[in-house]
ROLUM-464923 format. One record per residue (C-alpha): residue in one letter; x, y, z. Coordinates in steps of 0.001 Angstrom, whole numbers, plus 524288, in hexadecimal, padded with zeros to 5 digits. Layout:
! residues N
AXYZ
...
This chain:
! residues 294
MF3E31E2739DAD59
NF406DE35E7DAD2C
RF38E1E36DEDB9DB
IF41EBE2CF3DC051
FF4E0EE3497DBC33
SF4798E411DDC0D7
IF4557E3B72DCE6F
YF531CE35C8DCE6A
WF595BE4302DCBB3
SF504AE494ADD589
AF54EAE3F56DDFAB
IF632AE42ABDDCBB
RF604EE5134DDE49
LF593DE4E86DEB01
LF64E2E46A9DEFEF
FF6E5AE51E3DED62
YF64B3E5C2EDF214
KF643EE553BDFF33
WF7309E5351DFF8E
RF7436E5674E0E07
AF6C7FE4A58E11BD
WF750BE42A3E0854
VF813DE4790E0F62
VF7BA1E43DFE1CA8
VF7921E35EBE1832
FF86A7E3523E11FA
VF8D89E39B1E1E56
AF858BE3047E269A
NF8968E2508E1DA3
IF97D6E28C0E1EA3
LF974FE2954E2D7B
FF901EE1C70E2E11
AF9A0DE160CE24F5
IFA539E1AE1E2D82
SF9EB0E1563E39AC
IF9E35E081BE32E2
AFABA5E0879E2C94
LFB36FE0B18E38ED
PFAF7CDFEF9E40CE
FFAF9CDF63CE34B3
DFBD1ADFB0EE30F5
SFC2A9DF771E3E3A
VFBC86DE9DAE3DC9
LFC15EDE73BE2FE4
KFCF10DEB93E336E
EFCF06DE268E3F15
IFCA6CDD71FE3689
AFD4E9DDA43E2C6B
AFDF79DDB7EE36EA
HFE088DEA1DE33D9
SFE528DE75BE25FF
DFDED2DEC16E1981
AFE354DE07EE1168
PFD98DDD665E1692
LFCE54DDFEDE1499
KFD033DDEC1E05DD
GFC8DBDD1FEE0730
LFBCA6DD9E3E0A47
GFBCD1DE100DFD58
QFC044DD4DEDF584
FFB70BDCBF4DFD1F
DFC225DC2A2E003B
VFBB77DB630E052D
DFC76DDB1BBE0CCD
FFC830DBEDEE1360
WFB9F1DBE41E1794
VFBB4EDB05AE1CAB
DFC728DB43AE24C6
VFC00BDC01EE2A1F
VFB413DB817E2E07
NFBC66DAD7EE3466
NFC542DB6B0E3BEE
YFBC62DC232E3EE4
GFAED2DBC4FE4001
SFAB8FDC340E4CC0
EFB01ADD076E4779
LFA806DCE7AE3B34
QF9BF6DCBCBE436C
IF9E01DD8F6E49EE
VF9FE0DDF81E3CAD
WF93B2DD8FDE3753
GF8BD5DDDC0E42F8
QF90FFDEB77E4090
VF8D82DEA87E3224
IF7F6CDE715E3567
LF7EC5DF236E3F3B
FF8476DFC39E35CD
VF7B7BDF7F2E2AB7
FF6FC9DF9AAE33B8
LF74A3E0715E380C
YF770FE0B0DE29E7
LF691EE0751E264F
LF641DE0F28E31EA
LF6C40E1AC3E2D82
NF6667E1A36E1FD7
IF5898E18F6E253A
FF5B1EE2470E2E52
FF5FC2E2D53E235C
SF54B5E297BE1A2A
GF4A81E318FE213C
GF529DE3DFEE2127
LF56B9E3C3DE1302
IF4922E3994E0DAD
EF4327E448FE15BB
GF4D17E4DD3E0FBF
YF4A78E48B5E0206
IF3BD8E4A62E03D5
HF3CE5E588CE083D
LF448CE5DC4DFCB3
FF4661E6BE0E00A3
KF4813E6A4FE0F3C
RF5574E6ECFE13A5
FF5E2EE63F3E18CE
SF603AE63D6E2775
LF6859E598DE2E4C
SF5F84E59D1E3A3C
DF5348E5841E31DB
FF59E1E4D5DE2A34
FF5CBCE455DE3658
AF4F54E4896E3BF9
NF490BE42E4E2FB4
CF5208E3711E307E
TF4D0DE348FE3E3B
KF3EE9E37AFE3ABF
HF3DCCE2D23E304D
FF4773E2333E35B1
WF3E54E1961E3C2E
RF34B0E18D4E30EC
LF3FB3E1713E271B
FF45CDE0CF9E3018
RF3924E0511E302F
LF3897E0687E2176
AF4670E0139E2047
LF42F2DF593E28D4
YF37E4DF204E1F8E
FF40EDDF26BE13CE
VF4C03DEB31E1A88
GF4217DE0B8E1E07
TF3DD4DE061E0FC6
QF4BEDDDEB1E0B44
IF4E30DD3A0E14E9
FF41A6DCD1CE1033
VF45F9DCE39E01EF
VF535CDC886E04F7
AF4D2DDBD5AE0CA2
IF43C7DBA10E017B
LF4EA3DBA35DF751
AF5762DB202E0019
YF4C58DA830E01AA
IF4A8FDA78FDF2E5
YF5935DA653DF10A
SF5A5ED9AC9DFA44
KF4D65D93B8DF842
LF4A3CD94D9DE9E0
GF55E8D8E75DE384
MF5FEED992DDE5D7
SF67A9D92A8DF08B
PF75E8D90FADEC3B
FF752DD82A7DF07D
EF6A3AD800BDE6B5
LF7069D8639DDAB0
EF777AD7F2EDCFD0
SF81A2D89A7DCCDE
EF8731D9683DD1E9
GF81EED9D66DC5E0
VF73F4D9AB1DC9F8
LF76DDD9FBCDD7A3
IF7D02DAC34DD25A
RF71CCDAEB8DC8D7
RF673DDAC87DD2FA
TF6E93DB4A4DDCF6
RF6F3DDBFE1DD35D
IF60ABDBEC7DD0E1
MF5DC9DBEB9DDF59
FF66F9DCA38DE19A
AF6057DD1FBDD6B3
IF530ADCF65DDCD3
LF5857DD3AFDEA08
VF5DBDDE064DE457
VF50CCDE393DDDA0
LF48D2DE0EFDE9E4
FF520FDE8ACDF286
AF51C1DF401DE8DE
WF42DADF3AFDE958
IF4317DF3BADF82C
DF4CC1DFF09DF835
VF4434E0700DEEE4
VF37F2E0526DF715
HF3F97E080EE0380
EF4517E14C1DFDE7
YF37C7E19C2DF9C2
AF3189E1543E0676
KF3B62E1D5FE0E2E
VF37EAE2973E065C
KF2946E272FE07E5
IF2A38E250CE1693
VF3207E318CE18B5
AF291CE3944E0F96
QF1D02E3496E16E5
GF21E5E3941E2406
KF2094E30F6E3038
SF11FFE2E56E3090
RF11C7E226EE278E
FF1526E144FE2A39
VF20D2E0E55E2354
LF1B19E019AE1E25
PF0FF1E0791E1612
SF19E5E106FE0F7F
IF21C4E049DE0B47
VF15C4DFDEFE0587
NF11CAE0A57DFE3E
LF1F89E0C73DF91C
KF2021DFED0DF347
FF1443E020ADEAF1
FF19C2E0F84DE7FD
VF26B1E09C4DE339
LF1FACDFF6EDDB28
KF1704E09C6DD4F4
NF22D1E1208DD141
LF2C39E06B8DCFB1
FF32F3E0A50DC2EC
SF3582E1887DC63E
IF3A10E153BDD40D
LF42A5E0A43DCEE3
GF487CE1341DC491
LF4B88E1D76DCED3
YF516FE1329DD7C2
LF5A05E0DFEDCCB2
LF5EDCE1BAFDC987
CF62FFE1D78DD7BC
AF6970E100DDD7AC
LF70B4E1354DCB0D
TF758CE1FCDDD171
YF7B4DE17B9DDC76
FF81DBE0E16DD324
LF8707E1947DCAD2
LF8D14E1F87DD6D3
TF9314E127CDDACF
GF988CE1082DCD20
IF9E96E1E1ADCCC1
SFA4ACE1BBFDDA1F
YFAA52E0ED3DD580
LFB013E14FBDC93B
CFB60CE2015DD117
SFBBADE174BDDBB3
DFC865E1503DD421
LFCA89E2305DCFDD
FFD199E272FDDC22
GFDE6EE20EADDFF3
MFE0D4E1E65DEE55
GFEF73E20E1DED60
SFEEADE2F69DF03E
TFE830E3824DFA2F
GFE03FE3EDBDEF8F
GFDB5AE31D9DEA6B
IFD75CE2D4BDF7EB
IFD011E3A00DFAA7
AFC95BE3976DED68
AFC557E2B44DEFA9
LFBFDEE2EACDFD1C
LFB83EE3A29DF7AE
MFB2C1E31C8DECB4
GFAEE0E277EDF69D
QFA79AE3159DFEEE
LFA13CE372CDF2E2
YF9CA8E29B2DEED1
LF9707E2713DFC61
FF9006E3424DFC17
FF8979E314CDEF18
RF8738E2323DF328
VF7ED3E2852DFE46
GF7855E317DDF492
TF7489E2685DEB49
RF6DD5E1F83DF672
LF668BE2BF0DFA11
LF62C6E2D7EDEBC2
FF5973E21F8DED1E
TF5299E296ADF811
TF51ECE366BDF0E4
AF4CB8E2F7CDE4BF
AF4232E28A4DECB7
TF3EB9E3584DF35D
DF3D5DE3CF9DE69C
YF3580E31FBDE079
MF2C5DE313BDEC30
RF2B12E4002DEC0C
EF26BDE3F9ADDDE8
KF1CE8E34E7DE149
SF1797E3C89DECF7
WF1ED8E3390DF652
GF1866E274ADF12A
DF0AD3E2AAFDF61B
EF04C7E2636DE94F
SF0888E1824DEC4E
């Protein structure tokens, strides 16, 4: 257990030591969010007849509001939905692109950060990490399809149940299974990214995935403990943000500025908690000689 905490603190130090890469990813996320928010804001204002009052139905999940929107603005929603799919795809590409530069920087501890080198490493590893992501996305789709089949064919169809309580209980069980499987996939994916970048560009992607599955299984408890510590860090940050959200009143200029600064600070550390999973995987793989023993 002490070893897990040691790697965890080492991963935090590595994250702050490579703070320049952290800032680059943060700024890129802000710019990407702005590029999404502007067109969506104009569409939502048009749907709401340029009034903020109807948009309260979004936050409260007002069923009547949603029905009216679908009936009156179906064509606009189709455009928005197409944009959502496009932006999600671009966001995934952005994360894949940055992964190579981030991991390369985390591997070479004492190499001075250079923006040109960072983007060169992003480009260098992009296609291999992209193929890796395709494998794991395919795995996630397969898992969802299998669980959906079980849900509908093995007595979990809502039309075959005697009460809502049974449906709720079985849905919770199925959701818990889905979360566990997706967490497992995410763990293997994170360590596979590190191994692929550490190996250079002479190895194939698929054998690395197979080897990493055995590597993760062999070191399951320590890897799981490290993963849970990173996840707890994220939930702790979210909880602190939630508790602080009501501290600043919006009735004054000072309160508004303070709330905006807290929001940006939260986003900055939110990006950092996601990068913490990568630094933890990198430090763990470094200690294990990059998983070669598997």
